[in-house]
C-alpha positions as CSV (number, residue, x, y, z in Angstrom):
1,G,23.3,-117.4,-56.4
2,P,26.9,-117.2,-57.7
3,L,26.9,-120.8,-58.9
4,G,24.8,-120.0,-62.0
5,S,27.1,-117.2,-63.0
6,P,30.1,-117.3,-65.4
7,I,32.2,-116.7,-62.2
8,G,30.8,-119.9,-60.7
9,A,31.9,-121.8,-63.9
10,L,35.3,-120.1,-63.8
11,A,35.7,-120.9,-60.1
12,S,35.1,-124.6,-60.6
13,A,37.3,-124.6,-63.7
14,L,40.0,-123.1,-61.5
15,A,39.5,-125.7,-58.8
16,N,40.4,-128.4,-61.3
17,S,43.5,-126.6,-62.8
18,P,47.2,-126.4,-61.7
19,P,48.3,-123.1,-60.2
20,E,50.1,-121.9,-63.4
21,T,46.9,-122.5,-65.4
22,Q,44.8,-120.8,-62.8
23,R,46.9,-117.6,-63.0
24,M,46.6,-117.7,-66.8
25,M,42.8,-118.2,-66.7
26,L,42.4,-115.4,-64.2
27,G,44.6,-113.2,-66.3
28,E,42.6,-113.9,-69.5
29,N,39.4,-112.9,-67.7
30,L,40.8,-109.9,-65.9
31,Y,42.9,-108.3,-68.7
32,P,40.0,-107.2,-71.0
33,L,38.3,-105.6,-68.0
34,V,41.4,-103.8,-66.9
35,D,42.1,-102.8,-70.5
36,Q,38.8,-100.9,-70.6
37,L,39.8,-98.9,-67.5
38,E,43.5,-98.3,-68.1
39,H,44.4,-99.2,-71.6
40,D,48.1,-98.0,-71.5
41,Q,49.0,-99.9,-68.3
42,A,46.6,-102.8,-68.7
43,A,49.3,-105.6,-68.8
44,K,51.1,-104.1,-65.8
45,V,48.0,-103.6,-63.7
46,T,46.6,-107.0,-64.6
47,G,49.9,-108.5,-63.4
48,M,49.7,-106.6,-60.1
49,L,46.1,-107.7,-59.5
50,L,47.1,-111.4,-60.2
51,E,49.5,-111.2,-57.2
52,M,46.4,-111.1,-55.0
53,D,44.5,-114.0,-53.5
54,Q,42.5,-116.0,-56.1
55,T,39.2,-115.4,-54.2
56,E,39.9,-111.6,-54.3
57,V,40.6,-111.7,-58.0
58,L,37.3,-113.6,-58.6
59,H,35.6,-110.9,-56.5
60,L,37.0,-108.2,-58.8
61,L,35.7,-110.1,-61.8
62,E,32.2,-110.0,-60.5
63,S,32.2,-106.6,-59.0
64,P,33.0,-103.7,-61.4
65,D,33.2,-101.2,-58.6
66,A,35.7,-103.3,-56.7
67,L,37.7,-103.7,-59.9
68,K,37.7,-99.9,-60.5
69,A,38.9,-99.3,-57.0
70,K,41.7,-101.8,-57.3
71,V,42.8,-100.6,-60.7
72,A,42.9,-97.0,-59.4
73,E,45.0,-98.3,-56.4
74,A,47.4,-100.1,-58.8
75,M,47.8,-97.0,-60.9
76,E,48.7,-95.0,-57.8
77,V,51.3,-97.5,-56.9
78,L,52.7,-97.3,-60.5
79,R,52.7,-93.6,-60.5
80,S,54.5,-93.3,-57.2
81,A,57.0,-95.9,-58.3
82,Q,57.7,-93.9,-61.5
83,Q,58.3,-90.7,-59.4
84,H,60.9,-92.4,-57.3
85,T,63.1,-93.6,-60.1
């Protein structure tokens, strides 16, 4: 089950932390993964993903496929935003 996983440990650490710390912890875990997928926009994409619900972010951390899909989505948003400026 998920409790034995690093995600389980992260989830319980999050539960005991104030919101600002939670966001930072999630970011620290998320950034290296995003960086592997989209190196140039890693910081921006990570920031976008951190706007999501904490449970969703945790899901991305344990599901590479879900993460890939979300990162692709975020990149689309960034691209269309760039086209409109």
